[in-house]
N, CA, C and O atoms as a GROMACS GRO file, in nm:
protein
  344
    1MET      N    1  16.828   9.639  24.126
    1MET     CA    2  16.906   9.608  24.010
    1MET      C    3  16.822   9.544  23.902
    1MET      O    4  16.847   9.567  23.783
    2ASN      N    5  16.716   9.459  23.942
    2ASN     CA    6  16.641   9.395  23.845
    2ASN      C    7  16.571   9.490  23.752
    2ASN      O    8  16.564   9.463  23.632
    3GLU      N    9  16.517   9.602  23.804
    3GLU     CA   10  16.454   9.703  23.722
    3GLU      C   11  16.554   9.763  23.618
    3GLU      O   12  16.522   9.784  23.501
    4LEU      N   13  16.675   9.789  23.667
    4LEU     CA   14  16.778   9.842  23.578
    4LEU      C   15  16.816   9.751  23.466
    4LEU      O   16  16.834   9.794  23.352
    5ILE      N   17  16.828   9.621  23.500
    5ILE     CA   18  16.856   9.518  23.403
    5ILE      C   19  16.750   9.509  23.297
    5ILE      O   20  16.782   9.491  23.180
    6VAL      N   21  16.620   9.521  23.337
    6VAL     CA   22  16.514   9.518  23.243
    6VAL      C   23  16.518   9.637  23.153
    6VAL      O   24  16.488   9.624  23.034
    7GLU      N   25  16.554   9.756  23.206
    7GLU     CA   26  16.567   9.875  23.120
    7GLU      C   27  16.681   9.851  23.018
    7GLU      O   28  16.665   9.884  22.901
    8PHE      N   29  16.792   9.795  23.058
    8PHE     CA   30  16.899   9.773  22.958
    8PHE      C   31  16.854   9.671  22.856
    8PHE      O   32  16.886   9.685  22.738
    9LYS      N   33  16.782   9.572  22.896
    9LYS     CA   34  16.737   9.470  22.793
    9LYS      C   35  16.632   9.528  22.696
    9LYS      O   36  16.612   9.473  22.588
   10ASN      N   37  16.566   9.636  22.735
   10ASN     CA   38  16.472   9.696  22.646
   10ASN      C   39  16.538   9.791  22.553
   10ASN      O   40  16.475   9.834  22.457
   11GLU      N   41  16.663   9.828  22.576
   11GLU     CA   42  16.743   9.916  22.487
   11GLU      C   43  16.823   9.833  22.391
   11GLU      O   44  16.839   9.712  22.408
   12ALA      N   45  16.874   9.902  22.286
   12ALA     CA   46  16.953   9.834  22.187
   12ALA      C   47  17.092   9.797  22.254
   12ALA      O   48  17.143   9.869  22.339
   13PRO      N   49  17.144   9.690  22.212
   13PRO     CA   50  17.283   9.645  22.270
   13PRO      C   51  17.382   9.761  22.244
   13PRO      O   52  17.371   9.836  22.147
   14THR      N   53  17.478   9.770  22.338
   14THR     CA   54  17.579   9.868  22.320
   14THR      C   55  17.716   9.804  22.300
   14THR      O   56  17.736   9.685  22.324
   15ASN      N   57  17.812   9.888  22.255
   15ASN     CA   58  17.947   9.842  22.236
   15ASN      C   59  18.040   9.939  22.305
   15ASN      O   60  18.052  10.053  22.261
   16PRO      N   61  18.106   9.900  22.410
   16PRO     CA   62  18.111   9.768  22.481
   16PRO      C   63  17.972   9.736  22.549
   16PRO      O   64  17.893   9.826  22.577
   17PRO      N   65  17.949   9.614  22.572
   17PRO     CA   66  17.826   9.578  22.642
   17PRO      C   67  17.829   9.623  22.786
   17PRO      O   68  17.934   9.634  22.849
   18VAL      N   69  17.707   9.650  22.838
   18VAL     CA   70  17.684   9.690  22.972
   18VAL      C   71  17.718   9.571  23.071
   18VAL      O   72  17.676   9.458  23.048
   19LYS      N   73  17.790   9.600  23.175
   19LYS     CA   74  17.818   9.503  23.279
   19LYS      C   75  17.781   9.565  23.413
   19LYS      O   76  17.799   9.685  23.432
   20ILE      N   77  17.728   9.485  23.508
   20ILE     CA   78  17.704   9.529  23.642
   20ILE      C   79  17.784   9.442  23.739
   20ILE      O   80  17.773   9.319  23.739
   21PHE      N   81  17.864   9.508  23.821
   21PHE     CA   82  17.946   9.435  23.919
   21PHE      C   83  17.902   9.476  24.063
   21PHE      O   84  17.858   9.589  24.084
   22ARG      N   85  17.914   9.387  24.157
   22ARG     CA   86  17.891   9.415  24.290
   22ARG      C   87  18.023   9.421  24.368
   22ARG      O   88  18.108   9.334  24.352
   23TYR      N   89  18.039   9.522  24.449
   23TYR     CA   90  18.160   9.541  24.529
   23TYR      C   91  18.130   9.582  24.673
   23TYR      O   92  18.018   9.621  24.706
   24GLN      N   93  18.228   9.573  24.755
   24GLN     CA   94  18.220   9.639  24.885
   24GLN      C   95  18.304   9.769  24.870
   24GLN      O   96  18.416   9.767  24.820
   25TYR      N   97  18.245   9.878  24.912
   25TYR     CA   98  18.314  10.011  24.899
   25TYR      C   99  18.267  10.093  25.016
   25TYR      O  100  18.147  10.106  25.037
   26GLN      N  101  18.357  10.147  25.091
   26GLN     CA  102  18.336  10.231  25.208
   26GLN      C  103  18.235  10.152  25.306
   26GLN      O  104  18.138  10.208  25.358
   27ASP      N  105  18.263  10.034  25.324
   27ASP     CA  106  18.190   9.947  25.425
   27ASP      C  107  18.046   9.925  25.388
   27ASP      O  108  17.962   9.905  25.476
   28GLN      N  109  18.013   9.928  25.254
   28GLN     CA  110  17.879   9.900  25.214
   28GLN      C  111  17.879   9.825  25.081
   28GLN      O  112  17.976   9.834  25.005
   29PRO      N  113  17.773   9.751  25.051
   29PRO     CA  114  17.770   9.690  24.915
   29PRO      C  115  17.727   9.795  24.816
   29PRO      O  116  17.634   9.872  24.842
   30VAL      N  117  17.794   9.798  24.706
   30VAL     CA  118  17.762   9.890  24.592
   30VAL      C  119  17.760   9.820  24.465
   30VAL      O  120  17.813   9.709  24.457
   31TYR      N  121  17.700   9.875  24.362
   31TYR     CA  122  17.698   9.820  24.229
   31TYR      C  123  17.758   9.921  24.132
   31TYR      O  124  17.726  10.040  24.132
   32TYR      N  125  17.847   9.865  24.050
   32TYR     CA  126  17.917   9.950  23.948
   32TYR      C  127  17.858   9.909  23.811
   32TYR      O  128  17.869   9.794  23.769
   33VAL      N  129  17.794  10.010  23.742
   33VAL     CA  130  17.739   9.991  23.612
   33VAL      C  131  17.838  10.050  23.515
   33VAL      O  132  17.864  10.170  23.520
   34SER      N  133  17.894   9.970  23.429
   34SER     CA  134  17.998  10.019  23.335
   34SER      C  135  17.935  10.117  23.235
   34SER      O  136  17.816  10.112  23.201
   35GLY      N  137  18.028  10.208  23.189
   35GLY     CA  138  17.988  10.306  23.087
   35GLY      C  139  17.961  10.231  22.958
   35GLY      O  140  18.023  10.128  22.932
   36ARG      N  141  17.869  10.281  22.879
   36ARG     CA  142  17.828  10.210  22.759
   36ARG      C  143  17.899  10.250  22.634
   36ARG      O  144  17.889  10.179  22.534
   37CYS      N  145  17.967  10.355  22.633
   37CYS     CA  146  18.046  10.399  22.520
   37CYS      C  147  18.127  10.522  22.552
   37CYS      O  148  18.097  10.602  22.641
   38CYS      N  149  18.236  10.531  22.470
   38CYS     CA  150  18.311  10.650  22.470
   38CYS      C  151  18.332  10.712  22.597
   38CYS      O  152  18.389  10.647  22.684
   39ASP      N  153  18.290  10.837  22.620
   39ASP     CA  154  18.304  10.910  22.742
   39ASP      C  155  18.187  10.907  22.834
   39ASP      O  156  18.181  10.988  22.927
   40ILE      N  157  18.091  10.818  22.813
   40ILE     CA  158  17.975  10.804  22.898
   40ILE      C  159  18.027  10.742  23.030
   40ILE      O  160  18.092  10.637  23.031
   41PRO      N  161  17.995  10.815  23.147
   41PRO     CA  162  18.048  10.762  23.272
   41PRO      C  163  17.995  10.635  23.322
   41PRO      O  164  17.878  10.608  23.294
   42GLY      N  165  18.066  10.554  23.394
   42GLY     CA  166  18.020  10.442  23.470
   42GLY      C  167  17.953  10.504  23.596
   42GLY      O  168  17.979  10.619  23.633
   43LYS      N  169  17.864  10.420  23.663
   43LYS     CA  170  17.797  10.472  23.776
   43LYS      C  171  17.815  10.376  23.896
   43LYS      O  172  17.822  10.254  23.879
   44VAL      N  173  17.822  10.433  24.014
   44VAL     CA  174  17.825  10.351  24.140
   44VAL      C  175  17.691  10.377  24.205
   44VAL      O  176  17.653  10.492  24.228
   45LEU      N  177  17.621  10.269  24.233
   45LEU     CA  178  17.491  10.280  24.303
   45LEU      C  179  17.496  10.207  24.434
   45LEU      O  180  17.568  10.108  24.446
   46ASN      N  181  17.420  10.253  24.534
   46ASN     CA  182  17.411  10.184  24.661
   46ASN      C  183  17.309  10.071  24.650
   46ASN      O  184  17.250  10.050  24.544
   47ALA      N  185  17.288  10.000  24.758
   47ALA     CA  186  17.194   9.882  24.754
   47ALA      C  187  17.049   9.922  24.723
   47ALA      O  188  16.971   9.840  24.675
   48GLN      N  189  17.013  10.042  24.750
   48GLN     CA  190  16.882  10.098  24.710
   48GLN      C  191  16.870  10.142  24.570
   48GLN      O  192  16.761  10.177  24.527
   49GLY      N  193  16.978  10.141  24.493
   49GLY     CA  194  16.974  10.185  24.353
   49GLY      C  195  17.000  10.332  24.336
   49GLY      O  196  16.986  10.384  24.226
   50GLU      N  197  17.036  10.402  24.442
   50GLU     CA  198  17.065  10.543  24.441
   50GLU      C  199  17.205  10.570  24.388
   50GLU      O  200  17.297  10.500  24.431
   51GLN      N  201  17.229  10.664  24.301
   51GLN     CA  202  17.357  10.689  24.248
   51GLN      C  203  17.449  10.761  24.351
   51GLN      O  204  17.414  10.866  24.403
   52LEU      N  205  17.563  10.703  24.377
   52LEU     CA  206  17.666  10.761  24.468
   52LEU      C  207  17.763  10.851  24.392
   52LEU      O  208  17.799  10.960  24.437
   53CYS      N  209  17.806  10.797  24.271
   53CYS     CA  210  17.904  10.877  24.205
   53CYS      C  211  17.928  10.814  24.058
   53CYS      O  212  17.873  10.712  24.020
   54GLU      N  213  18.014  10.886  23.986
   54GLU     CA  214  18.055  10.846  23.848
   54GLU      C  215  18.205  10.835  23.861
   54GLU      O  216  18.271  10.939  23.850
   55PRO      N  217  18.269  10.716  23.882
   55PRO     CA  218  18.408  10.711  23.904
   55PRO      C  219  18.494  10.724  23.780
   55PRO      O  220  18.614  10.750  23.792
   56ASP      N  221  18.438  10.707  23.663
   56ASP     CA  222  18.513  10.717  23.539
   56ASP      C  223  18.428  10.772  23.422
   56ASP      O  224  18.306  10.785  23.435
   57GLY      N  225  18.490  10.802  23.313
   57GLY     CA  226  18.419  10.852  23.197
   57GLY      C  227  18.412  11.002  23.200
   57GLY      O  228  18.487  11.068  23.272
   58GLY      N  229  18.321  11.058  23.119
   58GLY     CA  230  18.315  11.201  23.111
   58GLY      C  231  18.431  11.258  23.020
   58GLY      O  232  18.512  11.183  22.968
   59ILE      N  233  18.434  11.385  23.006
   59ILE     CA  234  18.538  11.446  22.925
   59ILE      C  235  18.676  11.419  22.970
   59ILE      O  236  18.768  11.397  22.891
   60THR      N  237  18.691  11.421  23.104
   60THR     CA  238  18.828  11.396  23.151
   60THR      C  239  18.863  11.252  23.169
   60THR      O  240  18.980  11.219  23.184
   61GLY      N  241  18.763  11.163  23.169
   61GLY     CA  242  18.785  11.024  23.188
   61GLY      C  243  18.787  10.988  23.342
   61GLY      O  244  18.795  10.872  23.380
   62ARG      N  245  18.780  11.088  23.418
   62ARG     CA  246  18.786  11.066  23.568
   62ARG      C  247  18.650  11.075  23.640
   62ARG      O  248  18.645  11.075  23.763
   63GLY      N  249  18.545  11.084  23.568
   63GLY     CA  250  18.405  11.088  23.625
   63GLY      C  251  18.381  11.220  23.696
   63GLY      O  252  18.438  11.323  23.660
   64ASP      N  253  18.295  11.215  23.798
   64ASP     CA  254  18.251  11.336  23.862
   64ASP      C  255  18.333  11.375  23.984
   64ASP      O  256  18.305  11.476  24.047
   65GLY      N  257  18.434  11.297  24.018
   65GLY     CA  258  18.522  11.330  24.129
   65GLY      C  259  18.465  11.300  24.266
   65GLY      O  260  18.532  11.332  24.364
   66LYS      N  261  18.345  11.242  24.282
   66LYS     CA  262  18.282  11.213  24.410
   66LYS      C  263  18.338  11.088  24.477
   66LYS      O  264  18.321  11.070  24.598
   67CYS      N  265  18.402  11.005  24.400
   67CYS     CA  266  18.460  10.882  24.455
   67CYS      C  267  18.591  10.843  24.390
   67CYS      O  268  18.607  10.735  24.333
   68PRO      N  269  18.688  10.939  24.402
   68PRO     CA  270  18.819  10.922  24.330
   68PRO      C  271  18.898  10.797  24.370
   68PRO      O  272  18.989  10.754  24.300
   69ASP      N  273  18.861  10.741  24.483
   69ASP     CA  274  18.934  10.619  24.530
   69ASP      C  275  18.867  10.491  24.497
   69ASP      O  276  18.915  10.385  24.538
   70PHE      N  277  18.754  10.493  24.422
   70PHE     CA  278  18.674  10.378  24.396
   70PHE      C  279  18.750  10.260  24.346
   70PHE      O  280  18.743  10.152  24.404
   71PHE      N  281  18.826  10.280  24.236
   71PHE     CA  282  18.897  10.171  24.173
   71PHE      C  283  19.007  10.113  24.256
   71PHE      O  284  19.041   9.995  24.242
   72GLU      N  285  19.064  10.194  24.345
   72GLU     CA  286  19.176  10.153  24.428
   72GLU      C  287  19.127  10.086  24.555
   72GLU      O  288  19.201  10.003  24.608
   73THR      N  289  19.012  10.114  24.607
   73THR     CA  290  18.968  10.069  24.736
   73THR      C  291  18.851   9.966  24.734
   73THR      O  292  18.822   9.901  24.835
   74ARG      N  293  18.789   9.952  24.623
   74ARG     CA  294  18.676   9.854  24.614
   74ARG      C  295  18.731   9.712  24.636
   74ARG      O  296  18.848   9.688  24.607
   75THR      N  297  18.647   9.618  24.689
   75THR     CA  298  18.690   9.478  24.713
   75THR      C  299  18.566   9.387  24.674
   75THR      O  300  18.458   9.432  24.638
   76GLN      N  301  18.595   9.267  24.685
   76GLN     CA  302  18.492   9.158  24.665
   76GLN      C  303  18.418   9.169  24.532
   76GLN      O  304  18.295   9.164  24.530
   77GLU      N  305  18.490   9.183  24.423
   77GLU     CA  306  18.420   9.185  24.293
   77GLU      C  307  18.339   9.072  24.260
   77GLU      O  308  18.387   8.959  24.273
   78LYS      N  309  18.212   9.090  24.214
   78LYS     CA  310  18.133   8.982  24.161
   78LYS      C  311  18.051   9.035  24.041
   78LYS      O  312  17.977   9.132  24.053
   79LEU      N  313  18.066   8.971  23.931
   79LEU     CA  314  17.990   9.006  23.813
   79LEU      C  315  17.846   8.966  23.837
   79LEU      O  316  17.817   8.849  23.862
   80VAL      N  317  17.754   9.062  23.831
   80VAL     CA  318  17.610   9.037  23.858
   80VAL      C  319  17.534   9.012  23.725
   80VAL      O  320  17.445   8.928  23.716
   81TRP      N  321  17.571   9.088  23.627
   81TRP     CA  322  17.498   9.081  23.494
   81TRP      C  323  17.590   9.136  23.391
   81TRP      O  324  17.673   9.224  23.415
   82GLU      N  325  17.572   9.078  23.270
   82GLU     CA  326  17.647   9.129  23.149
   82GLU      C  327  17.548   9.111  23.032
   82GLU      O  328  17.482   9.008  23.020
   83ASP      N  329  17.538   9.212  22.950
   83ASP     CA  330  17.456   9.211  22.832
   83ASP      C  331  17.526   9.134  22.726
   83ASP      O  332  17.619   9.187  22.666
   84LEU      N  333  17.488   9.010  22.697
   84LEU     CA  334  17.561   8.922  22.602
   84LEU      C  335  17.494   8.933  22.460
   84LEU      O  336  17.529   8.856  22.370
   85ARG      N  337  17.401   9.023  22.442
   85ARG     CA  338  17.342   9.034  22.308
   85ARG      C  339  17.441   9.100  22.218
   85ARG      O  340  17.530   9.171  22.263
   86LYS      N  341  17.424   9.075  22.088
   86LYS     CA  342  17.515   9.128  21.989
   86LYS      C  343  17.437   9.218  21.899
   86LYS      O  344  17.493   9.277  21.806
   0.00000   0.00000   0.00000
């Protein structure tokens, strides 16, 4: 996650700002990186930083369909990082 946060800090701030949350999902810790604008999808990454799915965003607003239950079944939300730059 630290490398990803450094990447975001090296980019221009977005509206809405990027947020990274940690959850439990399907019996494993995962990280949800919020979409940065419009229909850009959010991403769910495993602990190794590998993308598992895009639960929202895209043209339909429903992501890539690989984790349709993410928002209903995730637990233990913790905000890990938020881009507070303006």
